C-alpha positions in Angstrom: 0.0 0.0 0.0 1.4 3.4 -1.0 0.1 6.9 -0.9 2.1 9.5 -2.8 1.4 13.2 -2.3 2.5 15.9 -4.7 1.8 19.5 -5.5 3.2 21.2 -2.5 5.5 24.2 -2.7 6.1 27.9 -1.8 3.2 30.3 -2.6 2.5 33.9 -1.7 -0.5 34.7 0.5 -3.7 34.7 -1.5 -2.3 32.2 -3.9 -3.5 28.7 -4.8 -2.1 25.2 -4.9 -3.6 21.8 -5.8 -2.4 18.8 -3.9 -2.7 15.3 -5.3 -2.5 11.9 -3.7 -2.2 8.8 -5.8 -3.0 5.5 -4.0 -1.9 2.1 -4.9 -5.0 0.6 -3.4 -7.3 -1.7 -5.3 -9.9 -0.8 -2.7 -9.5 3.0 -3.2 -13.0 3.5 -4.5 -14.4 2.0 -1.3 -12.4 4.1 1.2 -13.0 7.5 2.8 -10.1 9.7 2.0 -8.7 12.6 4.0 -6.1 15.3 4.1 -4.4 16.2 7.3 -1.7 18.8 8.0 0.9 19.3 10.7 2.6 22.6 11.4 5.9 22.8 13.3 5.2 22.4 17.0 1.5 21.5 16.5 -0.5 18.3 16.4 -1.6 16.8 13.2 -5.1 18.0 12.3 -7.8 17.0 9.9 -8.2 19.5 7.0 -10.8 17.8 4.8 -12.4 14.4 4.1 -14.5 12.9 1.4 -16.6 9.8 1.3 -15.9 6.9 -1.0 -18.3 8.0 -3.6 -17.4 11.6 -3.3 -21.0 12.6 -2.4 -20.1 14.1 1.0 -17.3 16.2 2.2 -16.3 17.9 5.4 -13.7 20.6 6.3 -12.0 22.1 9.2 -13.5 25.5 10.1 -10.2 27.2 9.3 -10.4 26.2 5.6 -14.1 26.3 4.9 -14.8 28.3 1.8 -11.2 28.2 0.7 -10.4 24.5 0.2 -12.1 21.9 -1.9 -11.6 18.1 -1.8 -12.5 15.9 -4.7 -11.5 12.5 -6.0 -11.2 10.5 -9.2 -11.8 6.9 -8.4 -10.8 5.8 -11.9 -7.3 7.3 -11.3 -7.1 6.3 -7.6 -6.4 9.9 -6.8 -7.7 12.4 -4.3 -7.1 16.2 -4.6 -7.1 19.1 -2.3 -7.6 22.4 -4.1 -6.4 25.2 -1.8 -7.3 28.8 -2.6 -6.7 32.1 -0.9 -3.9 30.6 1.1 -2.7 32.2 4.3 0.5 32.0 6.2 -1.2 29.9 8.9 -1.8 27.2 6.2 1.9 26.5 6.2 2.4 22.8 7.1 3.2 19.4 5.9 0.1 18.0 4.3 -0.6 14.3 4.5 -3.0 12.0 2.6 -4.9 9.4 4.6 -6.9 6.4 3.3 -9.5 4.7 5.4 -8.0 6.0 8.6 -5.4 3.3 8.2 -2.8 4.4 5.6 -0.7 7.5 5.4 1.5 9.1 2.8 4.8 10.7 3.6 3.5 14.2 3.2 4.2 17.3 1.0 5.3 20.7 2.3 3.2 23.7 1.8 4.7 27.1 2.6 2.7 30.3 2.4 5.0 33.3 2.6 5.7 36.6 0.9 
């Protein structure tokens, strides 16, 4: 089982990034997928989650209205579209599958 995140980087405040997570899971389409993040000195927190069929999502209050999570089950991929980024969004972002599997993370830095 492997989850590989990509799309992180350095962006100015107000900018956008799209993270991707490709899963080597034949059961991908049956799993709830989530994005978490962990900033230096802080605990890992849930950012967004999506049901297996993509019909329901939920978000941390801090990102509501700015982030969007969606998935393509045909490509075993889940995405996190992040708009209007703020410095407090700076963190390592992790993909999670079914509350059991984790990727290694991708760094997002929001700074001018």
